[in-house]
Wavefront OBJ file of the C-alpha trace (Angstrom):
o trace
v -4.776 -21.549 -15.822
v -2.790 -20.162 -18.705
v -5.422 -21.624 -21.100
v -8.230 -19.634 -19.359
v -6.148 -16.375 -19.950
v -5.853 -17.081 -23.737
v -9.825 -17.242 -23.741
v -10.240 -14.064 -21.762
v -7.568 -11.489 -22.805
v -5.797 -9.610 -19.895
v -6.650 -5.779 -20.013
v -3.455 -3.364 -19.942
v -5.995 -0.712 -18.714
v -6.654 -2.765 -15.459
v -3.070 -3.938 -14.990
v -3.912 -7.487 -15.298
v -1.231 -9.972 -14.559
v -2.601 -13.143 -13.276
v -0.627 -15.360 -10.963
v 0.027 -18.947 -12.178
v 2.836 -19.914 -9.663
v 2.061 -22.618 -6.992
v 5.041 -21.256 -5.111
v 3.917 -17.684 -4.765
v 0.598 -19.068 -3.589
v 2.196 -21.257 -1.155
v 4.615 -18.420 0.188
v 1.646 -15.990 0.851
v -0.260 -18.868 2.628
v 2.864 -19.213 4.981
v 3.080 -15.505 5.680
v -0.642 -15.406 6.500
v -0.165 -18.283 8.918
v 2.521 -16.586 10.718
v 0.681 -13.471 10.570
v -2.516 -15.083 12.101
v -0.835 -17.665 14.397
v -2.283 -20.506 12.284
v -5.620 -19.193 10.665
v -7.048 -15.775 9.864
v -10.781 -15.090 10.712
v -11.398 -13.050 7.431
v -9.305 -12.179 4.560
v -10.294 -9.464 1.910
v -8.779 -10.088 -1.522
v -8.451 -7.058 -3.673
v -8.691 -8.224 -7.407
v -9.605 -11.810 -7.498
v -9.149 -12.306 -11.234
v -9.049 -15.889 -12.149
v -9.291 -17.002 -8.592
v -6.117 -18.759 -8.459
v -4.784 -16.950 -5.325
v -8.239 -17.014 -3.769
v -8.115 -20.806 -3.976
v -5.046 -20.451 -1.646
v -6.685 -18.117 0.757
v -9.410 -20.739 1.456
v -6.767 -22.803 3.218
v -5.682 -20.021 5.557
v -8.913 -18.048 6.333
v -12.261 -19.046 7.638
v -14.142 -16.416 5.484
v -12.888 -14.892 2.264
v -14.330 -11.744 0.700
v -12.783 -11.388 -2.933
v -13.525 -8.316 -5.011
v -13.380 -8.008 -8.632
v -14.011 -5.033 -11.101
v -13.810 -7.019 -14.381
v -17.231 -8.585 -14.938
v -15.637 -11.216 -17.490
v -14.734 -13.341 -14.489
v -17.625 -13.159 -12.163
v -19.514 -15.991 -13.442
v -16.549 -18.404 -13.169
v -15.672 -17.103 -9.763
v -19.203 -17.467 -8.426
v -19.282 -20.983 -9.848
v -15.903 -22.084 -8.527
v -16.561 -20.776 -4.969
v -20.385 -21.341 -4.425
v -19.753 -24.185 -1.979
v -17.366 -22.423 0.028
v -17.242 -19.625 2.678
v -15.946 -17.173 -0.119
v -18.202 -14.105 -1.281
v -17.434 -12.682 -4.761
v -18.029 -8.926 -4.616
v -18.470 -7.334 -8.150
v -16.909 -4.044 -7.746
v -13.548 -1.795 -7.451
v -12.141 -2.995 -4.282
v -9.826 0.049 -3.481
v -12.915 2.193 -2.117
v -13.972 -0.700 0.125
v -10.623 -0.793 2.068
v -11.769 2.402 4.004
v -14.896 0.431 5.209
v -13.113 -2.707 6.444
v -13.224 -3.697 10.030
v -9.853 -4.105 11.949
v -9.606 -7.588 12.029
v -9.903 -8.162 8.185
v -6.465 -9.049 6.597
v -5.985 -7.649 3.089
v -4.182 -9.698 0.468
v -3.647 -8.627 -3.305
v -2.019 -9.695 -6.475
v -1.915 -5.867 -6.799
v -2.549 -4.285 -10.120
v 0.627 -2.305 -10.985
v -1.248 0.522 -12.283
v -2.792 1.315 -8.939
v -0.151 0.222 -6.679
v 0.138 3.804 -5.316
v -3.659 4.229 -4.836
v -3.969 0.962 -2.924
v -0.971 1.861 -0.507
v -2.546 5.204 0.183
v -5.934 3.672 0.933
v -4.345 1.359 3.265
v -2.545 4.036 5.061
v -5.773 5.784 5.510
v -7.912 2.889 6.452
v -8.224 0.740 9.737
v -6.804 -2.304 8.242
v -4.146 -3.392 10.487
v -2.392 -6.096 8.449
v -1.938 -6.839 4.583
v 0.180 -8.836 2.268
v 0.544 -7.375 -1.235
v 2.386 -8.602 -4.237
v 3.917 -5.394 -5.888
v 6.252 -4.384 -8.552
v 9.732 -4.792 -7.201
v 10.763 -1.368 -7.464
v 7.703 -0.194 -5.641
v 8.221 -2.597 -2.842
v 11.811 -1.227 -2.531
v 10.571 2.411 -2.498
v 8.191 1.828 0.363
v 10.462 -0.185 2.219
v 13.330 2.375 1.671
v 15.234 3.742 4.600
v 15.665 7.704 5.206
v 18.740 8.900 3.411
v 18.768 6.210 0.577
v 17.985 6.944 -3.074
v 14.834 5.181 -3.043
v 13.322 7.115 0.041
v 10.597 9.308 -1.156
v 7.028 10.669 -0.542
v 5.314 7.274 -0.718
v 7.985 5.682 1.524
v 7.439 8.327 4.307
v 3.640 8.158 3.908
v 3.581 4.284 4.036
v 6.159 4.222 6.885
v 4.280 6.611 9.049
v 1.436 4.377 9.477
v 2.567 0.820 8.424
v 5.479 -1.370 9.391
v 6.887 -2.635 6.085
v 8.845 -6.050 5.645
v 9.811 -7.674 2.275
v 9.212 -11.388 1.391
v 10.523 -13.029 -1.467
v 10.915 -11.873 -5.165
v 9.358 -13.571 -8.232
v 10.236 -13.359 -12.061
v 7.754 -12.520 -14.817
v 7.101 -16.129 -15.488
v 5.143 -16.258 -12.190
v 2.340 -14.443 -14.035
v 0.417 -14.329 -17.069
v 0.745 -12.235 -19.262
v 4.255 -11.842 -18.221
v 5.092 -8.369 -16.824
v 8.543 -6.716 -17.851
v 9.807 -6.650 -14.242
v 10.093 -8.581 -11.219
v 7.566 -8.761 -8.526
v 8.044 -8.688 -4.441
v 5.839 -9.572 -1.592
v 5.396 -7.027 0.928
v 3.972 -7.440 4.350
v 2.340 -4.335 6.185
v 1.624 -4.141 9.947
v -0.318 -1.292 11.453
v 1.958 1.113 13.496
v -0.299 4.066 14.009
v -4.117 4.605 13.478
v -5.239 7.287 10.921
v -7.311 9.818 12.392
v -8.922 13.036 10.559
v -6.047 15.285 11.796
v -3.781 13.548 9.326
v -5.822 14.362 6.150
v -3.318 17.090 5.051
v -0.342 14.917 5.715
v -0.102 13.864 1.984
v -0.111 17.378 0.723
v 2.529 18.157 3.423
v 4.636 15.288 1.992
v 3.992 16.025 -1.595
v 5.311 19.812 -1.119
v 8.393 18.595 0.830
v 9.426 15.729 -1.502
v 8.807 17.551 -4.756
v 12.386 18.675 -4.028
v 13.882 15.855 -2.086
v 17.485 16.846 -2.206
v 17.186 20.239 -1.000
v 17.648 21.121 2.731
v 14.671 20.801 4.900
v 14.793 24.405 6.314
v 14.173 25.918 2.765
v 11.686 23.470 1.777
v 9.655 24.046 4.959
v 10.130 28.003 4.378
v 8.714 27.514 1.006
v 5.916 25.143 1.878
v 4.773 26.899 4.874
v 5.301 30.317 3.833
v 7.227 31.401 7.070
v 10.490 33.022 7.739
v 13.641 30.860 8.156
v 14.498 32.569 11.426
v 11.360 31.353 13.287
v 12.023 27.931 12.181
v 15.635 28.143 13.437
v 14.310 29.036 16.774
v 12.051 26.175 16.847
v 14.028 23.440 15.298
v 17.815 24.506 15.439
v 20.141 25.358 12.740
v 21.785 21.728 12.362
v 18.307 20.062 11.824
v 17.414 22.588 9.035
v 20.840 21.716 7.188
v 19.394 18.199 6.709
v 18.069 17.111 3.359
v 14.487 16.293 2.937
v 15.056 12.699 1.938
v 17.244 12.127 5.159
v 14.299 13.014 7.542
v 12.530 9.954 9.258
v 8.837 9.349 9.137
v 8.307 10.059 12.798
v 9.921 13.412 12.561
v 8.087 14.374 9.343
v 4.692 13.489 11.189
v 5.752 15.820 14.114
v 6.714 18.709 11.655
v 3.322 18.411 10.176
v 1.369 18.399 13.463
v 3.721 21.231 14.732
v 3.604 23.476 11.572
v 1.494 22.418 8.741
v -1.679 21.491 10.429
v -1.804 24.590 12.631
v -1.067 26.760 9.682
v -3.684 25.416 7.713
v -6.188 25.598 10.554
v -5.119 29.299 11.125
v -5.791 29.792 7.432
v -9.426 28.303 7.710
v -10.177 30.386 10.474
v -9.037 33.651 9.288
l 1 2 3 4 5 6 7 8 9 10 11 12 13 14 15 16 17 18 19 20 21 22 23 24 25 26 27 28 29 30 31 32 33 34 35 36 37 38 39 40 41 42 43 44 45 46 47 48 49 50 51 52 53 54 55 56 57 58 59 60 61 62 63 64 65 66 67 68 69 70 71 72 73 74 75 76 77 78 79 80 81 82 83 84 85 86 87 88 89 90 91 92 93 94 95 96 97 98 99 100 101 102 103 104 105 106 107 108 109 110 111 112 113 114 115 116 117 118 119 120 121 122 123 124 125 126 127 128 129 130 131 132 133 134 135 136 137 138 139 140 141 142 143 144 145 146 147 148 149 150 151 152 153 154 155 156 157 158 159 160 161 162 163 164 165 166 167 168 169 170 171 172 173 174 175 176 177 178 179 180 181 182 183 184 185 186 187 188 189 190 191 192 193 194 195 196 197 198 199 200 201 202 203 204 205 206 207 208 209 210 211 212 213 214 215 216 217 218 219 220 221 222 223 224 225 226 227 228 229 230 231 232 233 234 235 236 237 238 239 240 241 242 243 244 245 246 247 248 249 250 251 252 253 254 255 256 257 258 259 260 261 262 263 264 265 266 267 268 269 270
């Protein structure tokens, strides 16, 4: 596998770090078997690369769809998997996440440069389960608890819609070329369905968390453009003294539904 990479140079622009560790492949298979009670009916792999992880996915899924944006790998992938129930799709897999049906499990050795993009796309999709290999600091952020130093906008967004649990961590030698940081496996399971009413939720969180250590009352006043007195009547003075980074995802979604969505709706109608 390493020899193949020396022939086709990994592209930094695509964040390519190819998995070359059997232990990581085996760990992902174990997680998928637990998740699917033995075997998954279908798996979507985002970014197949050299196809090393794809080989493992065949052992746990009846049908694998593997997307790959880099045309240099397509001939080898199609040759390797032509006799199996694996379809190689030549495209950017991120836009396809929104089109996947509910029963498809998403798996990815995620390109670090688009980690946030993938996480947002998953939250907005119908995908119910995913297993991702992420940069360890990103994994720690999306799993961080309210009130902790790593809890921020991406934590709140992902945890509003997905249950997040961490698997093992893996050193740079697990991949080639070696990244400068460790990686972690993250398991996502759907908590709440995405609906069109939530399309402004990202903007709401972005506004609040742009100053995450300020009190929630002041940030709501500034983001919503309303008087603090009216917020005090609705939410209570004690709540408004809490810091933005201390507020739970469920509460943030209620605030969005109660204030932001109504405010934006009124603005559009006026």
